[in-house]
N, C-alpha and C positions, 0 to 999 in steps of 0.2 A: 510452406515457407518456414525457414528456421526461425526460432525465437531469437530476437535481437537483444543482446545483453549489454549492460553497462556495468563497470566495476569501479567503485569508489573506495580506495584504501590507500593510506599513505606509505605502505610498505611496497615499494616498487618491485622488488624481487618476487614478492608474493603475487602481485597482480599479473606480472608477466607470466609466472608459472601457471596461475589459474587460467589466464587467457589461452595459453598454449594447450592446456588439457581440455578446456571446454570447447575450443575450436575443433578438436578431434571428434566431437559428437556430431553426427550428421544433421541433427535437428536444432543445433545451437550455434550461434555465431556471436563473438564479442565485437561489438561495434566500436566502443571507445573505453579507455581506461583513464581514471583521474586520481590525483593524489590529495586533492582538497576540495571542499564543498563549493567554493566560489568558482573553481574551474568548471565543475559540473553545471552549476547554475548558468554560467555564461554560455556554455555549449548548448544547453537546452533552449536558451533564448534565441539562438541563431540557427538551430538545426531544423526548424520547420515543424510541421504538425506530426505528432506521434513518431518521433525518430527512433524509439526503442520500446521494448515490451517489458523488460524486467531490469531492475537495478539491484546489484549485489552491494550492500552498504555495510561498511564497518562503522562502529560507533565512535572510536577514539581517533579523532581527526584534528588537524590544526585549524584554527579559526572556528568556523561553525561546526560543532560536533554533530554526530549522526542523529542523536535523539532530538536535537533542536532543529535539524534539517528536515526531519520527517514531516511535520505538519505543513511546512512551507511547500514541500514537494507535492503533498496531497492536495493542497489548495491550488497550486499553479499548474500541476501536471497530473490530474486525477487518473489519466489513462495509464500512467507508469506504475507497475506493480513492484513493490519494494520488499525484497527479501534481505533481512539483516543477517550478516555473516561476521560473527564477532567472538572474541574470547570471553567477554563478560556474559554471565548467565545466572540470573537469580529470578525467582518467581515474581518479585516486585518489578524487575526490569522488563520481563516479558509482558506484564500487564501494561506498563507504560508504553511499550512498543505497539501493542494492539490498539490502545487508545489513540496513539499518535498516527496510526494508519498503516503500519506494516502488515503485510499479508503472510509473513513467515519469519522464522528464526532458525538458523543452523549454526551450531557452535564451530569454531575453527578447529576443534579437535575431531570433527567428523571427517570421514574419508571421502575421496572424490565421488565414489558411487552414491553416497548419501546426499551429497550436495547436488549432483546431477538429478537424482530422483526428486529432490525438493524443488528444483527449478522446473522440472516437468510438471509437477503437481500444481505449482503456482501458475504455470502457463495455462493449465486446464481449468483454472478458476478456483482452485482449492486454497485453503489456508494451511500453513505448515508450522505448527508450534510443538514444543515438547509435550510428551504424552501426559505428564502430570498436569499441565495447564489445561489440556483438553478434557481430562477426566474430571478435574475440579469444575470446569464449566458445565459439563454434562450433568453434574449432580445438583446444580442450582435450579430452582423453579423458574419457569418461563415468566409467570406473572410477578412483577416487582423485581425483575432481575437487575443485577448490577449494571450500571451504564456501560462498563467495559464489555459485557456480554452482548448488550444491545448493539453496540457499535460493530461487533463481529458479524452481526446478521446482515449488515448493509453491503451490497455489492458496490463496485466502483461506480457504476452508472447511478445507483441510488445516492451515493455520496455527492456525485456531481449535481444531481437534481436538488438535493438539499441546499447546496451552495447557491444555486440559482434562485431557489425559493427565498433564501435569506437576502438575496440582492433585490427582492421585490418583484421578480418576473412572474407573470401569470402563466397558467398552463399552456396557453397558446404561444406565448413568447418563448417559453422553454422549448416547446416542440419545434419552433422555427430555428432557435439557436442550435439545437442538437440534431436537426433534420430527422425528427421523429413524428409519428402521428400523435394528435392530441390525445386519442384514446390510450395510446401506449404510455404517455406521460401521466395521464390520470391514474392508470393502473399502478405505475411506479409510486406515485404519491400515496395512494391507498396502502400499498405494501410498506412504504416507509413509516407511515403513521402506526400501522399494526406492529411492525417489528420494534419500533421505539416505544410502543405503548403510550402514544400521545393522542390528544383529542382535537387539537387545533393548530393553526399555523403559528400563533404566538408562542405556544409551548415548544414547537419545533425550532423556531428561531432561538429561543432561550437555550434549548438543549445544544444547538450547534455552537452557540457562543461559549457555553460552559465547557464544551469538550473539543474545541478547536477544529470543528468541521469546516 
């Protein structure tokens, strides 16, 4: 089944050109295009469960900008993987995007082949960020790592479970909500605590509040 893509960019000519090029790929299909954040949010509200796989997100948007939109999307639509596609690119910005929940960044100066390759890697569950960011992350120690790096370790499912833990749900209730076995949820919870280097639920809730999970 082709990966279902959404494009959010206020430059209509660009989105139309992108959609045309991406639709030529046999494993990709552009489901919808949007020019502002509110239009995307409204569509997601009415489109049903898991209407798309990946969102190509520009940062400079009218109304709610892309960086402000990211945590909201992560909270309300954790299944949607967000690949930022923007002109702006600085190490500080990349860090902010990772913390906010993006799974990748591709500069608009990239060619179509690079963008398609990034989309495919994101679909396979990988993150896609500039090499300098990855290299810097790899040099930092695991113990006492920056919260930014800890967040990178969490999968979409783990982020979803963190949110439900913060809502006060028990392991059994989370399993019922997500249609998972209790053992599976328990394993996820242990992995989350290990990845975030936390010892108890109170610390997990505080970490989630501090970092917008």
